Structures are given as structure tokens and as C-alpha cells.
N, C-alpha and C positions, 0 to 999 in steps of 0.2 A: 388326703385332699384331692377332689377331683381336679383334673387337668383341663376340663372343658369348662369350668366354672369354681369361682371361689366365693362362698357364702361367709359373709361377715355382721356380726352382731356389735353393734356400740350402745351400750345402755345409757350413757350420758355423756357430755361434752367435757365434765370434769369430775374425776374419782373425788368422792367426799362432798358432793353437792346433792347426793340422793338421786334415786329414781324408783318410778313405779314399779313393784315387784311383778304386778299381774301382767304387764306389758313386756317385760323382760322375759318372763315366763313362756308368753306368746311366741317370743323369738327364738327361744330355745327348742320350741315344736317345729320351728321352719328349718331345723338341721343345719345350723351355722357350722363353718369350718374352723372359725376362730372366734374368740370375744375379745374385744381390744377396747382400752380405754385409757385417755391421757390423762396426767395429773398436773400437768405443768404450765406455767405461764409468768411472764414478767409484769404482766398486766397491774398486778397487786403490788407493785413497788419492789425497791430494793431490800426490805427488812429480812427476807427469808434467807438470802445470801449473806447478809451483813450479819444477822443476829443468830441463826440457824432455826428460824421459826418454819413451821410448815403452814401452808394455805388453809387446810381445815383442821379440825380437832381430831385427835387420835380416835376418840370415839365414833366420829363421823367415818373415818376411813375404815375402822372395824366394822360397822355395819355395812358398808357397801362391799367391802372385801369379802365378808361372809357370803353374801348371795354370788359372787363371782367364784369362791371355791367350792359351793354346793354343786353350781352347775359344772364346774370342772370336774369334780368327783363323780357326780351321778351320771353325767352326759358324755364325759370322755371328751370334752372341749378343751383345747389351749386357751389360756387367759395371757393376755399381753398387757402390761402395764407399764407406761412411760413416763419419765420426769417425775419420781416419786417425791412426794411431799411438796411438789412445787416448784422447787428450784433444782430438783435433780441432783443434790449433793451426797456425796457417800454416805454420810451420816442417815440421811433419809431412805436411801436405798436398803440400809440395814434395818432401819425402823419399820420399814414395810415387810421384810423378811420375818421380822419379830412378831409381827400382826399374823402373818400366814402361819407361821410355827404355833402360836397359841391358839389359833383357831382350829388348826389340823389336831392338835393335841386333844382339844376339848371333843372336836367331832370324830375322831379316829381317822382322819383322812391319811393318805400317802401321797406324795407329789415329788415329782422331779423338778428341780428348780434352777434357772439360770439367773444370776444376778449380774448387770452390766453396769460397770462404774464409769463415770463422767468427769471426775473432779480432777483438775490440772495440779501437777507439781510446779511450784514456782520456779525453780531452777531450771526446769524444762521449757517454761515460757521466756525465762531471761534470755536463754540461748537462742531460742528462736527469733527473739526481738532484735538481738545482737546480728543475726543472719538476715534481718530484713524480710521475714515471713510474715510478719503481722501488720496488718493496716487497718485504719477505720473502717467500720461498718456504718454507712451514712454519715450524717453531720456530727461527728465526734472528734477530738482532738486526738492526734496521734499518741499512742500509747508509750509510757514510760517506764523505766525500771522502778520509779517511786511509786507509781500507782500499782504495779505488780505487787510490789512488796507490801503496800499498805492495805491491799483488799483481804478481806476477812476469808473469802472463799471465792474460787474462779472455776467455773465449770465450762465445759466444751459441750456444744450441741451435736450430738452424733448423728450420722445417717443411716441408710439401710444397713450398711455393712456389717455392724457387729451382730444385727437381728439375723442376717443371712448366715454368718458365721455359726450361730448356736443352731439354727436350723439345719446346718450342714452337719455338724458335729452331733447332734443331739436330736435327730428326726423325731423323737416321741416325746420331747420336752412337753411338760405340762403347764408351765409358767414361767413367763420371763418377766423380770422387773428391771427395768432400766433407769440410769440417771437421766441426767438432762439430755433431752431427744427431741429431734425436728418433729413437730407434732403429728404429722402423717404417717410416719415411719412404720408403726406397728401395723396399720391398714395395709400400708404399701408392701410391706416385706413378703407376706405369703404369695402375691401375685407376682412379684418379682422372682421370687424363688423358683416359682413354676414357668418361668418365661413369658408371662403374659406382658403385653405393651407397657412399657416403664410410665409413660405419659398417662394412660388410664389408670394404672396405679398409683401414681401420685396424686392425680386430680380427685379420685374417688377417696383418697387418705384426707385430702385437704377439706373435702365436703363432708365427712363422716367424723372427723376428729373432734367437731363439735356437737356429736349427737343429732338430734334432731331441729338445731337451730336453723336448719334450711327449710323446715316445714311452715305451714300455714295452719293454725298458730304455732310459734316455735315450742318444740317439746324436747324430749329427753332422748327415748330408745329411739334407735333408727338401724334398719337392715339393708344391707347393699349386696349386690349380686354382681361380681365382676366377671366378664366374659372376655373373649379373644378381641372383639373389635368394640365393645361398649360397655357400659356398665348401668345399673339400675339402682336407684335409692329410693326408700319407701319408710315413712315413719310407722311405729307399731301401733300407736295410739289411733283406734278408728275415729277419733275426733280431729285428727290432724290430716294434713296431705302435702305431699310435694308437687309443686307446681312449676310449669317452665320459669315462670317469674322468680319464685322463690329460690329455687337451686341456682338460677343463673346469678341471682342478686347476692346469694352467698357465695359464690366464685369471685365477688368482688370485696367480699369481707376480709378486713386485716391485709391491706395490699398497699404496696409502695407503687404498684404499677397496675393497670386494668386488667392484663392478661399475660404477664409475665411474672412468674412465681420463682425467685432464686430459693436455693436451697443447698444443704450439702452435696456436693459433686455436680451440680448443673441446675438448669432452669426449666420449669414446666411453662410450655407455650400453649396458652388456651385461646390464642387468636383464631383457630380454626375449629375450636370447640362448637357442638350443636346440641342444644337441649330440646327434647321432644317429650311430650306427654304420653307415657307408656300406658298408664290406666288411670283412672280418675285420682288415685293417689299416689303414683309413681311416676318418676321421671327417668327417661334413657338420655345417656351422653354418650356422645361419639367425638372424634376429632382432636382429642388431647396429645400433645406431643412432648417428649422430654429430650433435651438438648444437653448434653455433658459438658461439663466445662473443661478447658483446657488445663486448668489447675483446680485441684481439688481444694476446697477451704471449709473450715469449720467455724462456727461462731463462738467467740468467747463471751461469756458473761460473768462480771464480777461485781462486788460491792464492797464498799468500807464504809466504817462508823466515823461519823463527822460531828456529833455533838449529842445534844439532849433537846427534847421538845416539850413544851408545856403549852396548854390551850386554855382560853376560856370562851364559854358558849353564853350568848345574851340574846333576848328577844326584845324588839322594839315596835311599839306601836303607834307611838306619837306623830302624827302627818308632817308636824313642823320640821321635827327631827329628821324624818325621813328624807324630807325635801331638801335637807343641806348635809345629807351623810358623807358627802365627799370632803366637805370643809370641816366637819367634825374628826374625820379619819385623820386628815392633815394636821389639825391642832392636837390631837392626843399623841400622832407620831412624833410631832416637834417637841411636845412636852416631855415625853418620855426620852427622846434623845439628849435634851437638855439636862434632863434629871442625872442621867447616866453618861453625862459628858466625859467622865474619867475612863470609861469603855471605850475604845475605838469601833465605830460605826461596823467595819468589817468583821467584827468578832460575834456579831449576833445578827439575826435575820427577824424581822417582823413582817408576817403576811395576813391581810385580812381578808376572809370571804364573807362576803354580803350577799346570802340566799335570799331570794325575793327581788334582788336588784340586777346583780350580774356575777353570783357566786359560782356559777357554771362556765360562762363565756368570757368572764373578765372583760378586758379591754375591746374584745370582739363581738360583744353583745351587741346585735344590730337595732334592737328596740332601746334606744338612748332616752326617750322621753316617758317610758312607761312609769306610772305611778302605782307603786305597791300599796297594799292595805298594811302590811306588816312585814318585818325583816328578822332574819336570824343572822346575827353577827358571830362568828368565830375568827378568833385571833390566835394564830400560831406563832410561837417564838422559838427560834433554834438558837442554842447558845453553848458553849464550850461544857458547861456543867449544868445540871438539874436545877441546881439552887440559883444560878444566874438566870435560867430560861425562866423559871418560876417567878423571880423577882421581877424581872422586865414585864411579864405579863401580868402581874399583880398590879404594877404601876400603870400599865396601860387600861386594865380595867377600871380602877379607880378614876382615872382621867376620863374616861368615857362616861363612867357612871354620873359624875358631877360636872361634865363639860358644859359651858354656857354656851348658847347659841341665838341668834337674833330671833326674837318672836317667842322666845322661852316663855310658858306659863307655869309649867311644873316647878314646884319647889322640892320635891322629892329626887328621887334618882331618875336617870334617862333610860335606863335598861332593866330588864327583869331577867334574872339569874336562876335558872331551873335547877341547877346542881351545885352540891357542896361535896368536896371542896370547891370553892369558887373558881380557882385555878387548879387544873387537872394535870398532874404531870404524866407524860406518855413515856417516858424513859428515852433509851438511846435513838438517834435517827441516823439513817444510813443514806448513801447515795450510790447510783451505778457509776463506778469508775472504770469498768472495762466492758466494752461493747465493741468488739473488734473482730475481724476475720484473720484466720491463721491457716497458712498453707500446710498440707500435710501430704506426705509421700504413701503413707498406708493408712486408710480411714478406718482400720481396726486396731492398730497399734495403740493409740490413744486411751481404748476404752477396754480395759482389762474384764475377764469374765470369771465368774466363781459358780461353780455347780455344786449343788447341795441336793440332799433328801431329806424330807420331813416326813 
């Protein structure tokens, strides 16, 4: 890699979401030093950690990884993949490794691979909890032994240090697949390895880990050039462009603070960051700073199973019923609670989502007097067993179907049901129960590395 600049190609903001091959190949012609792509997020909920599911299908990962491996083999460009499977569990690191093996065998590829694992042993966490080294991350309850033990899987979000260890031990590594990883790490690692300003390294990582989401219009493939005192980002699709506004706006994306970005080992301070139009389609960024923390912490993420969920989906077109929707839901809820009075209310949960009224914003919807033409009603019921969830959901459906209301003219049902079964069982439901920070003395010790050849 050049010591004057590092050239980075990120084909998409999320592995498995797909990306245009022709713009990816255009990026390959621009001589990148590394191809990076993230796979992880907690955005889609706790079920990945709780149930061992992946964000995308194996087929989607296979297709995207095939393009990455072809570039790695033919162009000799290393590929860094982070947060395997979405949750970054050990199981999904190994699943990605198996995909790489299958593709390599069928294509005759040969690679040197590093697998970095991020799953935590519960005994280790319990000991750290006793020593007072674990604290809440944001507005969550203090962690307890009970919650650690009840979690299906707990991972730690690694910083850049495990990547630096791989790059030091195996300078010619072809592929890195890591478990749960702070999103900017694969992009920041090469620059930090070669002594570039860590503030710029982390900032370009934060911008590029989402692909060309920072472009207008938002896209997939993006190319970045990191230099000693600035970096430049540019989308590869000629129909997109980075502007000062779009890149600065993306700097505010997914933030708890407008210009301070906490991460493993420190905070990226963007209060003095400057955004300038480099060309019609690219933006130059300067002034980003990194402030190391006094104590190195990693974020722990864990989930547990809490029951089962069933739903029904219904459409409503009657304007009289739509005008009394709140009263209808109250009556349905009361009738269901009375019917199942032998079951404690705290043992199950009913949540109505009224799309067309306030299904997205709920009580925060500012347009209180909006008169919708039609509504989509989704009721979700969570209960200790699938049978109980479905039974409660079924009772609520029949109550809503025939619920009387003032001014009702129809003699048939109130709602239209587009699917059978009318109650749809969704299986086990999970919740995040570990979302905490843990102090560590050695940021590489938690994350074992396995080297292999395929």
C-alpha cells in the first residue's frame, strides 16, 4: 500500500444487499488498495443474536462474496468483511468462511484468510461484572448475572486493534472476515496501520461504511482516497454525486451527538471538520480529530428469547369505523382481556399498528386530525407459547371483525383479511438484554484470530 495515500473501494453499505457489478468493476480499475464491506447492524432487531439468524439469505451472501473473491483473486486486492451475518457471532464468521471455501473450490481460487471472532464467554463476562467493569451503554438498566445467563448469544464490538494485529502478523493477507465490529474499522484499519491521522481514518470509515448513502441520490458503490491531511469520497455511479451538503449530512447519520462519535478506544471529534467540493462529484474533508479514551471500552450486545409472536393483518375502508378507530381498539382490547381473565395481563402483550393513521409515529404523530381513506391494521401478540399468542390474536381478530360502533351500517365484517391463515404465527420473539460497555486492558485479547488457507 502507498504511504502517501490509501485508496479504498466499498461496493455497498451492507453485504448481501447486492450492488451494481459494472460500477464495482469501474472502482477496480481505479487501483484500490483494499475492498471493504460491512455486514452488521442491530437495526433489524434482536432476532439474529437471539435465534442465530442472518440478516440476508445465504444465497445473497454467496452472490456478493463471489464478486469480491473474483476481484481479490484476479486483481490481488485484499478484501475486509466485518460483522459476519449481521450479528457477528462465531457461527456466522464460520458460515462466511464456508461460503468462501465453496466459491474458491468451484473457481480454483487460493486465499490466505484471517477469521476474527467476537463472541463472549459468559464466565468471563460474569467475572468482569463482579469486578465492576461493565456499565450501561445509554439509557438501559445495569447488567445482571441473570441477564448474562439468559442471553442466547453475546458479542463484543471490536475496535481496530484485531485488524492491526492481522495486518502486522500477516502483511499479505488476502481476506479478513470478522465477527461483530465497529462499522468504520475495516476502512480505518489500513490508514491507522500506516500512520495516517486517526481522526481522518475514523471519519472516512464512518462515511464509507454505508456505501454511497452519502451521495445524491443515495447509491451503493463508493470510492475513497485517504491522504495525510484530508480524504476525498466519490460515488462510482456517474448518475450520483457527493456534495458538501450530502456528505456533511451523512456525518450526522446515526449519531447520539452531532459531532462527537464514541467508539472503541476513543471519540472522533468532528467539531472542526471542514467539507469542500473537490470536483463536481467528489468532496474533500479535513479537520477530523481522534481523542483517545482514558479507559478502553467495547460495547457488548446480547439478546434473549422472551416468548412467541402471532399477528393478523387487516384492511379497513369504512369511513365511519376509521373515525372511531381508537374506541374500537379500546373495546377489542377490553373484550380480549375479559375473555382471557384467567391469564395475568403481564403474561402477554398486544400491540396494534394502525398504518395510515399513526402506524409509524404512534403517539408522536403530529397530524392528529388527518382523515385517512383506508387503514391497514396489524396486531401483534407476544405470549409465553405460540398457542397462547395465536389464541389471543384470534380472539382479537374476531372481536374487531364484528365489533359494534356508533353509526355502523354494514351487517357483515368490519375488516378485510388478505391472508390465510388468518392468524400468522411468527415463532419465537427476542429482545436485547445486553447493551453495555465493558472496560478492557487489551483490545485484542477478547478477539481470537484463526488463520487458514483455502
